[in-house]
Residue, then its C-alpha position, 0 to 999 in steps of 0.5 A: x243621375x243615371x248613365x242614360x242622363x249622363x251628355x256624352x257627345x262627339x265631335x268630327x266635324x263641324x257641325x258636331x261641333x256647333x252642338x258640343x260647343x253649345x253645350x259647354x258654353x258658360x263651363x267654368x274651368x280652372x286653369x289648372x285642369x287642363x293639360x295637353x297630354x304629348x305622348x296621347x296626343x290629346x288635349x283635355x280639361x275638366x269642367x263645371x258646365x252649366x246644363x242648358x238642356x235642363x234650363x226650365x225646370x220648376x221646384x219649390x224651394x219648400x211646400x210654404x213657397x211659391x215654385x222657382x226656376x232651378x238650374x243645374x252643373x255638373x262637372x265633365x271633361x273635354x278630351x280633343x284628339x289627335x293633337x299636333x300643337x296648341x298655342x295660348x292667348x290672352x291668358x295667364x300660364x303663371x296663375x293656375x288658379x285662375x277660373x276661366x268662363x267658356x264662351x264658345x269652342x269652334x274649330x275645322x278639320x284642322x284645328x279647336x279654338x277654345x274662347x273664355x270671357x275676358x278674351x283668352x284664347x286657346x288654339x289645338x292644332x289637331x290631325x283630324x278632328x276629333x272630341x269628346x264631351x262627357x259629363x262626370x257626376x252627379x249634376x247640383x242645383x243652383x240658382x244662378x243662369x249665365x247671362x250674356x250683354x250682347x249690343x245686339x239685345x235691346x237694353x232693359x228699361x231704367x225705369x219708369x220716367x219722373x217729371x219734375 
């Protein structure tokens, strides 16, 4: 992947943060790959990002097979700057190997909130919103696309009705 096609987003207001959060949704993050660099005033994490911007690409498995959808993931880094404090709720901080799934990144001028599947959150208090999300390395293909169960979506039918 060329440097021009790598994602590099800066968030300095809530509108920017909404876009950054959408691109980081469904990223996988080992708890051990997050750290607060107090002396630098930064909270950083390395993530395995699902590339929502590449959804819909089709590739054949081989010349004899029908083309099928393929999705991509890429390693990336998220840096939250101007950090004053970090609060963690609902995460076992002793299990550094646990893999967290990013559901949302939200916030305002004085904080950024990372929400994870299973209910865990990290709230980062900042003195001025400034975040950077950047892809690192080359993307790789995957057949797995994240899905979300929501109450607003209709349930898929169980199958045809049968009579006895």
